N, C-alpha and C positions, 0 to 999 in steps of 0.2 A: 281239793286246794283249787285256790283259782291261778287261771294259766298268766303268764305275763308274755307281753309279744314288746312290741313297738313303743305299747304308750309307755306315757310317762309314769302312772301307775297300773297295779295288780287288776282285774275286772277277775269277779265273781260272777258266772252270769247260770242263771236259771231261768229252765220256762215251766211254771208250775203248773199253769191250767191257759185257755185259751186257745183260738184261731189264729197264729202266728205266721210268721214264714221262717224257712229252717234256719235248726240254732244258728248254722257257723254262718247263714246273712243275718244273722242279729247278731253275731256278733263282732262282724265285721262293719255294722253299725253306729256299734257302741265301743271298738276302735276310734272310729274313726271322728267321733263326738267328745271325745275323753277327749285325746290325741289334740282338737280343735281347741276345746275350752285348754288345757294345759298352756297351748301356744297361744292362746288369745288374754289368758290372765298371767302372763309370765312366769306360771310353775316353772322348777325348774326339772330338766329331761331324766334326774333318774331320783324324780320321789321316792321315797320309802314309804306309800301311801296303799292301803286298796280301798275297793269303792263294787258294793255287790249291787245287782243289778235282774233283780225279779219280771219276768214277764206272768201275769198270771189276769185270771179274767175282769167284769166287771164284780161277780158276785163277793170275790175273796178282795176286792180295791172296797168296795163299800162297805165290806164288815173291819176294813181296816181305817176306812176314814170317820165311820161310825163311835170307832173306840178310841179315838185317837183325839181325832179333831171335833165331835158329836155331831158330825153332819153325815146320818144316812140316806147317804147317796153314791156311786159311784163316781168315779172322779177320773182325770185322762192317767197323770200320773201323782204319786208320792211320795217322801222326804222325807226318811225318818237321822237323821245325821248323827251318828256314835259319841260325835264330841261337841261342843259351842264350838264353832267358828265365824272368825271375822273375816272378813274379803283381805288380801293381799299377808294376813299372816303363814306363820309358818303351819303345812298342812299334819294333819294332824295323822296317828298311824292307819287309823280306819275312818274311812271318810262317812260314812255308812251305805243307809240304802234309801236304792230308786225302783218302786213298785209302780209300772204301766199294767191300765184294766182294755184287755185284748178286745170287748165289744163301743167300747168311749171312745179310743185312740181310733178303732176302724169308722165308727161311726162320724167322727169329726172328719176326717181327710176324705170323706167323699162327698162330706154334706158344704166341705173348704173349694177342693177338687183340688187337689195334690198328689203326690202320688203316696201311698197308707208307707214307705220307707225315709222320704224326706221328715212326714210327723213323727215316724218315733225318733228321727236322730232330732227332730228340734226337742224332744218331751225327753231326752235322755238330757239334751244341754242343760234344758231346764234344770231337770233337777239336781246335776252334779253342780249347779252355780248355788242352790239354793245349799247345799253337801257343804257349799266352801264357805260359806255363810249369807250369798248377796240374798236378797226379798224384795216385796214391791206389795211393803207394807201403806207406804205414800208415793205419792207421785215423781220425788228427785229416786226413792231406790228403785220406781219402775224403771224408772226413763235408764238408769243405769246398767240397772241388769238385762231390760230389753236391749240395751246398744252391745250390751253382751251380746248375747244372744244370737241378731245381727252380724256381729263380726264373726261367730263360732261359726254361725252358717253359712255366711259368705266364706269361710277357707273351705268349707264340702262343694261349696256349688250348689249352695240351695237358697233360693229365692228367699225374701223378707216374708217371715210370717205376718207383721205384725199393718204389710202394706196395706 
């Protein structure tokens, strides 16, 4: 059963595989990221919705990426919407799943010289925005989505990842 705290939506968190921080640390990062996105997008404070966040490893994410996107390689984060979403529209009862890959996330954080916790938060923000209907398929969409990411991360005192 998803645990509901201060966040506007319920969060179901699973540590499936990989070398991740402790579950309570991950829960705090996810709750803060979800709250920041909700505030930045104007989501009502008592939205009756749920999101699932899965912390996995490169092997599992590679398999998902190959099966769902036809890309046989791991990636840092995948989002699987439960329902089609449109930015600014009512939030569905189930947003969907966000899946992160441990090795890729850790490697990127190290290469980019940022704390792992900041990178995890950024990827949860990014994944959640996808579940809310945002995308980066063209330049205009990418600019809007990145602006939302920057603003949500600023609420968390995380530096601009695109700077």
